[in-house]
C-alpha positions in Angstrom: -2.6 -20.6 6.4 -1.5 -17.0 6.4 -4.0 -14.3 5.2 -3.2 -12.9 1.7 -4.1 -9.7 0.0 -4.2 -9.8 -3.8 -4.6 -7.3 -6.7 -3.0 -4.6 -4.5 -3.3 -1.2 -6.4 -4.2 2.5 -6.0 -7.6 3.9 -6.8 -6.0 6.3 -9.3 -2.8 8.1 -10.2 -1.6 9.9 -7.1 -1.7 13.7 -7.4 -0.6 16.4 -5.0 -3.6 17.6 -2.9 -6.0 14.8 -4.0 -6.8 11.7 -1.9 -5.8 8.4 -3.3 -6.9 5.1 -1.8 -5.2 1.8 -1.5 -7.2 -1.1 -2.9 -6.9 -4.9 -2.7 -8.9 -8.1 -2.8 -9.1 -10.0 0.5 -8.1 -13.7 0.1 -9.2 -15.3 3.3 -12.3 -16.9 4.8 -11.9 -14.9 8.0 -12.5 -11.2 8.7 -9.7 -8.7 8.8 -9.0 -7.2 12.2 -6.1 -4.7 12.2 -4.4 -4.9 8.8 -1.4 -2.6 8.4 -1.6 -0.1 5.6 1.6 1.7 4.4 2.5 4.2 1.7 6.1 4.0 0.7 8.2 6.5 -1.2 11.4 5.7 -3.1 14.0 8.4 -2.3 16.6 6.7 -4.5 17.4 3.3 -6.0 17.7 1.6 -2.6 16.2 4.1 -0.1 12.5 3.5 0.7 10.7 5.5 3.4 7.1 5.2 4.8 5.1 8.4 4.1 1.6 7.2 5.2 0.0 4.6 7.5 -3.6 4.6 6.5 -5.6 3.2 3.6 -6.2 6.7 2.2 -3.4 9.2 1.5 -3.1 12.8 0.1 0.3 13.3 -1.4 1.9 16.6 -0.3 3.8 19.0 -2.6 7.1 17.4 -1.3 6.2 14.1 -3.0 5.7 15.6 -6.5 7.8 13.6 -8.9 8.5 10.9 -6.3 7.7 7.3 -6.9 5.2 5.9 -4.3 3.4 2.6 -3.7 0.6 1.3 -1.5 1.3 -1.8 0.7 -0.9 -3.9 2.9 0.0 -6.5 5.5 -3.2 -8.4 6.4 -3.9 -9.3 9.9 -6.7 -11.6 11.2 -7.6 -12.6 14.7 -6.7 -11.2 18.1 -4.3 -12.1 20.9 -3.0 -15.7 20.8 -5.0 -16.4 17.6 -3.6 -13.4 15.7 -2.2 -14.3 12.3 -0.2 -11.9 10.2 0.3 -12.3 6.4 3.1 -11.1 4.2 3.3 -7.5 3.0 2.1 -7.1 -0.6 2.5 -3.9 -2.6 1.2 -2.2 -5.7 3.5 -1.1 -8.5 5.5 2.1 -8.2 3.7 5.2 -9.5 5.1 8.7 -9.8 3.1 11.4 -8.0 1.5 13.5 -10.8 3.1 11.2 -13.3 2.9 7.9 -15.1 2.1 4.5 -13.5 4.6 1.6 -13.4 3.2 -1.7 -14.6 3.1 -4.8 -12.5 2.8 -5.6 -8.8 5.9 -5.8 -6.7 6.0 -7.7 -3.4 
């Protein structure tokens, strides 16, 4: 059984110069080890780029008006017993703007 993260979201509306955290509910009986945290920005209808690789992120002025989302890829175990889950993401939210409803994966 692969590890799963549920209810992936942001701690608030992302704003330039203010830290926003990725949040999620851990859906496994085992402890996380090295889960991968990503912040993605939509540069266009089909272009997505990674703009952060930690659970917390402070949007820069260059991201004002850009849609971003928080993603997590859960990992449990080490070495041969390492198990990686699927990437799950929050809904898209515009920096300094309105939130998009729903969760995309």
